[in-house]
N, C-alpha and C positions, 0 to 999 in steps of 0.2 A: 395146141400150146404149147410155147418153148418154154426155158427155165427164166429168161429176163421176164415174161409175162407173168410166170408163175412169182417168183420172186419181187413183183410189184403190188401184186394183188395184194399178198402175204405181209408184205408193209404198210398199206392202204388200210391193214382192218383196223377197225375198234373194237375194243372189248365193252360188253353191254354186264354192268357192274351189277346187275339182277339176275343175269340167267349166272354171271361166275358165282354168285353167293347160292344158288338154288345146286349149280353143281356139283357146288364145295358142299352142303346140306346131302345131296345125294351120295356122294361117297362116304362121307365121314357115316350116313344110315347104312352103306351096304359092310363098312369096317369094322362096325361093333355088330351087325347080326353075322357076321362072319368067326368072330369071338365069341357068341353066345352059341356059337353053334358047335365052335372048336375046331374049323377051317383052317387046311393047312394051306398057308399062302403057296402060289404056285411058283416052282421053281424057275428062278432066273436063268438065262442064258451062259453055258460055262462061259468064263474068261477069258481063257487062249484061244475060242471060238470066234469069240465078241473080238479080241483083237486082231485076230483075222481078220476080219470082215472090216474091221476099222482101214486097214495096211491096203484094202485091195481098193477099199472105197477111195478114201480120203488121205488115209497115209503114205501113198507113194507123192501126191502134190508137195505135204509135209518135208519129204526126204531131196524131193528136185527145188522146190526153196534152197535148203540149206545145202545144197551143195554148189547152186549158181554163190548166194552169198561165201562158201568157203574159199571160191576162186578169187571172188573180189579183196575179202580180208589179206589172202596171200599173198596178191599183187600189191597191197596196202603195207603192208609189214614190210615186202623185199623193197616198200620206194625209198621206205624210212631205217636206213641199214644203223646197227647198232644203235640204237633209243627199244628197246623192251618195251619201257613201259607207256607204249602207242597199244599196245594189247589190251587191257583193258579197256581203252575205250571203243574197242571194236567188238567183244566178246558181248554188248550187249544186245546187239542187232542180232543176233542170233535167235533170242529170246521175243524181240521182236516182229519174227519174220512168224513166228509161234502164234501170232493173237489170234490174226484172219482163222488161224483152225480153234485154236482152242474158245473161241466166242462166234465161231458160223452161225448154232442156234441162235444166241443173245441176237446174232445181227439181220438175221431174216424170221424175229416173234415166233421160233419156234420152241420156246423152253419150258410151256406151259403141257403141250405136246407130249415132251422130250420127259417131263416129267410123270407122267404116268406110264412110260411105256416099260416093258419088260425088262429093259438097259436101262438104270439108272441112268442121271444126270453124272454121279458121281463115276459109275464106271465109264461110263464118256470120257471123262475126263480123264482118270486115270488109265483107260487106254491110248489117250492121244500125249498123255505126258511120257507113259513108256516108250512110247516109238520116239518121240522127238527128245527125250532123253538118250535114248540110240542112237540115233541122226547124231547128237551132241557130240555123246562119247568120237564118235567118228572122228567128227571135222577136230575137237581139239585135241585130238593125237595126231592128227595130221597140222596142225597149228605150229606144234611142240616141236614135232620132227622137222616143222620147214625152220622155224626160228633157230634151231638148235644147228643141221647141218646145211641150211643154203644161206640163210641170213646169217647162221654165225653169232647169232648176240651173245654176248660176253657175261652169258648167267647161266647158273643151275638149273636143272631139270624141276629142283622142289620148285625154284622163284614161279620159273614157268608155270606149275601147276598152278597155283596161289592166283600168281596173276588170270588167268583164263576162271577159275574156276568160283573165288570170290564175287565178282562181278555180276556173273551166271547165277549164284544163289540167292545174291541180292534181288536181281529181278525177278525171278523164281516164287519168292518170299513176297515179294508185291503181288505179284501177280493172281497168284492162287490166294492171297487173301482178298482181294479185291473182288473175284469172282467166289468167293463163300460170304461176305460182308455186305457189301454195295449192290443195291437195289438199280442206282440209274450209273450211269457213264465209270461202269467196270472198266471194261477197252481201253477207254479214254484217261485213266486212272493208270489203269497197265503201261500203258502209250511213254503217258509221262515219266510215269517209273526207271523205264526203260533207258529214254532219252535221259532224263535226268544220271542215271547211273556211270552213262557215259560222257557225260559233261564233267562229272564230276572225276571220272575217273581222268580227263584230258587235262584239268586244274590241276589237279595232283603231281599229273608227269610234270606240267611246266612251272608252277608254283612250290613243288615241294620233290627237287628230283633226289632227294637223299632219301624219302621214303622207297624208293627202290633201289636201293644198295643191298648189300649180303647182311650190312650191322641191322636194315630194318626187318630183319627175317621174322623174329619174335614178333611184331604186331601184325604182318598176315598171317603169321600161324594162328593168333590168338582169333581176331578176325576171321578166317575162314574155321575156326570152332566155334565161335557163337551164330555163325549164320547158319552152320549146321545143323548146330541143335532149333533153328527157328522152322529150318525148312525141314528136317524128320518131322517137327509136333503140326506142321501145316500136313503134310503128308499122311500122318498118322492119321489126323482128321477125318483127311480126304475117305483113308482106307476103313473106315469106322463108321463115314456114313454110308460107305459103300454097299459094307457089310449088310448094315440096319436094316438100308432101302429107302432113304432116307431122300428129298432132295436135297442136292448141293447147292447151298448158297439163297437167293431170295428170291420168288418167281411171285411177282408184281400182276 
């Protein structure tokens, strides 16, 4: 049986509500029995070892995708000379490229199975977020270097950092929020959020060019602080859920 046949079988499987309730009741009974007997739960896989496993199996594809997108973005920046306001339009694409990896278990209908494994769903998302963050840092460093020394944009380094960080934080906040709270269409909402942030960046670039002047730096800093606060809150919830061994998001 090849991968395509296996994916087709998994996607066409329907859930039996009666069996689901029976499984939930059995799990609840086992947990209650463990509590009464004061049995310690089995230690979960070490995070850094798990991160290495994720990188070996799926992380490389995420990094390759980010690398290809980086080349396309640099080509786009170079084609629009002396227009730093185009940068926020491209940045959400990096988060958009990460969504297939983030929602891999949802796409294949494996969230219920993932929720009961030793590596919790929160741990899996956190590992992928760390890998995505590492690739983003590399990509954004290259973009800032490219914009200053090759495209020679007439802006400061602080401006460039804000132009790339603010839209990325906005997309990450919406993605983590969707994964945590949405039962259906979470991936679609995340994709629409990324595209919406990109469209908003384009609208602001051509409708309000003064927003990209040095005099508007305070607005960008304030927006960055607000988005960073929301992102830290979502990240803290993710780490807390992972530490408690709970399910991240809603499993239907």
